[in-house]
N, C-alpha and C positions, 0 to 999 in steps of 0.2 A: 662263544662264537668272537671274543673277544681280538684281539689283533695281535695283543700278547700273550698269545693260547702255548702250549704244549704244542698243537698240532704245528704251528707256524712254526716253532724251534723246530721243531723237528725235519721238517719240510728244507730248510734252509741250512741246516747244519746240514743235511745230505749234503747236500748242493755243493756246499761250502770245501767237503773234503778233497775231492778232487777233480772236478771239472773244469775250475777255472785255471788250475797250479799247471796242467799239459796244453793251456792255450799260450798264455802269457806271462810265466816267469816273473811276477811281480818285480820291480825295482825295490831296495829298500832306502831309497829316498837318500839324497844328499849328504853329505855329514856336515853338521852345523860345523862354522866356526871359531876359533878361538878367536873370543875377545869382540866387544863391538864393533862395527864397521866406523870409519871416518866419516864416509859419507854416506847418507843412506840409500838403501837396497830398494832399487827398481821393481815395481813389480806390474804385470799387464792382467787386466781382468776383462772379459769379456762375456755380455749376459743379456737378458732381456726382460726381466721381472722388474716393475713398476719401482721407484725408488730404489733402484741401484747407486744412481750415481750419489745420493745424500746418502747413501751408506759410505761411500767409498770417501767422501767429504770426512764424514766424523770420524773414521778410522785416520787418515791421514793426520789431522786436526789434534790426537791422542795419540800417536806413535809416529813422533819424529824420526825413526830411525828408520822406519819403511815407506814409500812412495807407492800408493796404486794408481796406475789411472785407467781408466774404465772406457771400454769402449762398445756398444750396442750393435749389437745382432740381432738379425731377425730369430723366434725362437722356429721350434721344428725341425723340420728336413733339412732345412735349405741353413738353417743356421748350425745343424750338428755335419753338417758334409762341413761347414766352411771352418768348422772347429778339426774335424780330424784331419782335412787337407793341409794342414796349418800345422798341424803335429807331423806327419808325415815331409813334409818341407823345412823343419827343423824351425819354423818359425811361430808356434804356436804362444797364446797367452800362457803367462804362470798357474793361473785360476780361471774353469769356466765354467758355466751353470750349467748342471747338468741331470734333466729329470729322472725320478728311480727307472722309469719300464727302459731307460738309455743306456744306465748305469751298464748292467752287465754287457752291452753290448760293447761299449770302450775297454772294459777292462780285460773280457776273452781275447781284442785286439792285441793287449799291451799300448793301448793310448793314454794311459793314467799312472801317475806314481804311488807307491804303497806308502799311505802316511799314517802307518799304525802307531809308529813312535815316536810321529807327532802330534797326533790328533786320535790313536785309539783311544787312547784312556777319560779325553772328555767324549767322546760319543758314546764311550760306559756308562760315566758318569750323569749324563746328561738328558740323555734319553730313554724311549721305552722301549724292549728286548724288540717290539715288535718293527720300529723305526730304525735299530740297529741295524738289523736284518736287512734292512736296503741298503745300506752301504758297505754291509761286510762282505766279503765273497773270498773262499777259498782261506777264511781265518784269516784275513788281512780288513784291515779299514782303506777303503779307497775313496773315500768323499764326506763332508762331516754337515749332514742332513738339517734341511731347514724348516719344512711344512710340512702338515700331514695334510690331506684331502678329501675327505668324504666327500660324495656328492649329496646335492641339495638344490635342493624347486626354486626356483626365482617364477615366483607369479605377479599377474596385477591384482591388484586387491581390489580394484574398482569394477575390472570385467568381470572377473570372479562373482563380485557381486550384483553387480545388473544380471549375468543371467544364474541367479541363485543357487551357486554350486559353494560347498565346501569345499575346504584345501585336501586333494585326496590325499589317504594314509596306503593304499595299496594301486595296486596294476589295474585291479577290475574296477577300483572306484575313480581309478585316472581317466580309464576308457566311457565308463559312465559320466561326470563329468565332462569329458570331449563333446558327448552326446550334445550334450545340454546347452554347453556354451554354443554350439553351433547351428541348434536349434533355435537359440536366442538371437541370434548377429548372422547370418549368412555368410557375412563377408569376416567374423573374425573364428580363427581355429586356437586351442588349446596348449600347440604346438606346433614342431616339424620335425621332419626328418629327410635325410637326402644321402644315404646308405655312403658318405664321404668321410668320415670320421670314424676311423678307428679305435681311437685310444678311447672314446665316447664307447663304442660297444664293447671294448675291452672291461670296462668299469661297471655297464649294467651288467656283459657275463661274470663277471667277480663277481656281485653283489649275489646271479643267482645261481650262485653255488660251483662255476667253474672252475676251472682250473687247465689254462692254455698249456703250462709245461710244469715239467715234474724230473723226478731225480728217477733212475730204476738201477741200483748200483752206481757203477760209475757210467753209466748212460743217460742224454736227455728224454726225456719223453714229451711227445707232444700233441696235447690235446685241444687241439682249438675248434674241431668241427664236431665238439661234444655235444649232448642232449641240453645242458642247460643253457651254451648259445643258440642252441638252435630254438628254444624256447624264444628266448631275446629277439631275436630276427624273426620270428615268425611274427611274435604280437604286435613289433613296428611296423613291419611291413602289412599286416593288416588294418592298423591304422592308418596308413597311407592310402591303402586301396581303399577303404568302407571313408574317406574324404574326411577323416578325422583330425586328421593331421595334414599340415602343411608339407608339399614334396618340393623340398628346397635344398640345397647343397649347407650343411650347418655350418661351412665354415665360408662360404659365399657372400658375396654383396645383399644378395637376397635375405638370407636370414636375418642379416642387420635390418634392412632397413623394414622387415614386416616388425618388428619390435619395436623399432620408432616411429609407425607406423598405427601403431597403436589394432593390431591385428591380429596380433601371436601374446595371447595370454599367458604362456610363461616359457622357459625352457630350464634345461638341465645344464648345474655347472657345479662349483666347489667354493671355498670361502673365496679363493683370491679371484673367484668373479666378479664381485660385489664392485673392488675398486674400478675395474673397467667399463662396468655397468653405467654404475655413478656418474662416468666422463662421458659415457655416447648419448647417454639419455637423461643427462641434467634437463631437460625441460618439463619430466614425469616423475621430478623426485616428489615422494610423499606417495605414489599412486603404487608401488611393488613392494611386494614384500618376501621374506624369504621362511622356509620350512623342508623339513628332513625329506628325504625322496621318498618317495610311494614305493613300498616293495610287497615281496610275493606271499605277502601273508605273516610273517615274523621279521621285527623288524632288525634291518640287516645294509649294508651298501659298502661298494667299494672305494676303490680310490682312484682321482682323474687328477693323474699327473702326479706332483711334486719336486721338491726342486730340493738342489744338494748344491754343496759347492766343493769341486774337486781339484787335485794339482797334476795340471799333463805333463805328459811325460816329457823327459827332456827338460825340464825349470832346472836352471839354474841356480834358483832360491827356496829349497824347497822346503826347508825351515819355517822362514819367513812368508810363503805362500802358507803355509796349512796355518800359521798364526793366526794373516787373514780371515782364512775360511772360518777357522774356530769363532774369531770375535764377531765374524759379519751373522755367524748361525746361532749363537748362545749369548751375546751381553744385552744388557737391557738398552743400549745406548744404539747398539745395531738395529735391533728390533724397533725402536723410537725411531730415528734415521730411515727406514725400509716403509714404515708407516709415515711417516711424515712428510713424503711428495704432495702437493698441491695440485700439478699440472698429472701427476703419472700414481693417484696412489692405489698404494698396495694393499689388499684385503689378507694377506695368506692369514692360515692359523698356525703359529710356530708347533712345531713335532714338540718342543721342550713344553711340559706342563707349567714348570714354572713363570716362562717368559707369557702364559696367554693373558693374566690379568694386564699385565703392561701395555699387551698387542692390541687388548680390544679397549684400552685408556686411551691410547694414542692413534688410534682409529675413527676418525670423526666423518660419521656419514650425514650430518647435517639434515637429517631427518628423512635421507632418501628411502628407508628403508618401512616409513610408515611406523617409527617404535619397536620395530624388529630387530634385534641383538643377533648381529651376525657369528660374533665371536661366541655366542651362548648357545645357539645352535647348531653352529659346525664342532664345537666342542663334544656337544652331547652326542654325534653320531660317532664320534671316534673306537667309543666302544663296542658299534656294529660292524666294523667295518673286521668282513669276513677272513678265516685265519686261512694258510694254506696255499694265496697265492705265491707263487713265483713266474719272475719275469725271467725270459729267454733272452740269450745272447744274441739273436736274429731278428731283434723286433720289428726295426724300420724293413728288411724284406717282407714280413709279416704281415706291419701295414699297409703297405704298398700293393701287395697281394689283394688285398683286402679290399682295399679300395675301389682298387680299378676294377676287378672283378663285381664287384657291388654296383657301383657305377654301370656298367655296360648290362647288370642280370639282377640278378638278384642278390638278397644276404646271405644268404644259405649258400650261392655259388661261392661269395666274397670268404666263408669259412673253408669252406674246401678249399678254395684258393690260398687260402693263406694258410691253411694245414700243410699242403705241399709245398709251397715256397718254405717257410717254417724249413720242415725235417730236410729239403735239399740243400738249404742256406746251409743248417747244424754240421751234416755232411761236406759241404765245400769249406767248411772252417776247423775243418781237421775233428771235430769235436765227437763223440760216441753218440748215436741214434740207438736209442730200445728199439728191439723189431717186435 
């Protein structure tokens, strides 16, 4: 079940042979100019991750021939819409932060430059095979990956202790712990769920063995409404029905308030969640802990997000943009800068194994997690990421449909709506859909 297994390689190798070539006809990138430029090459970079400005500052200080200007944008659909619209209008940044689930969508629409010649060698030499496959589509390299994002459980040690609850290792144990926490304090629940976070549902379905997308010959297969995903949906809606978790929008202010008020005893995140948790819940330093995500009986996890540096279509400086992307993702200096921000701390787990020790040393949680080592715990979960998962080319439409239907009705309806929306969007994009 390792991320780098042959199963994963075969799935994405099949995908790369034909499906993207028909949709995007990737660019080979701008040819490098002879000789060093007399004036610094000016690049723009859009992103939302913590420590991004510090990365740019460190790069600029060590690269006098290239000057990068950073602009912060919101993450998620709004941020991607801004990037997409800028590309269409011809005023896009040179480099943009793109999450793994969204990368195939950008590639299939021809929104990114092929940086195989500029960064393909770096990607192949610095990252495990499973991570390479997140950014290698159609046999070409479209971005430089930064982090690996296995799911983790963040929990309040004090609330678990007062309820006499051990950290659950399985989802059955999680439900039993939920019952004990509710019995110990009628105002406290083990967690929350709200049907509004399709990326989290995808990560949990991935852990359960789902494969939302795949290939059959030269056609896409869609299986969002599959048995593992329905199992996950039924489990969480059962917890909501039994009043064992709070019924709150996961991405809403009430969810954040419940954590701040000490009435939500745990939540699901990834290593990148640690930095934001420290900033938002500083008053609770020392009370929170980190543990592997509960599983269905066998150690396993999915990935929740994960970022890469991509060069957008039409950049006039593909060589320099790819150089910045590679430096930001693979250099010790870039990692230290990203994790060194005190106002917006980043706790992302580098996908490059050789950088994890450096990242762990650079990230100082000041005892916030009670002695738990976020990097050690997250790093140990990488090998349990279930192989065979493929992100599709229409993830935005899929997520929107799941969330809209889920909020109006049930998660089961959300999965069915996501299935329908994905199939329609694939056909609408001019891609082949397996019958």
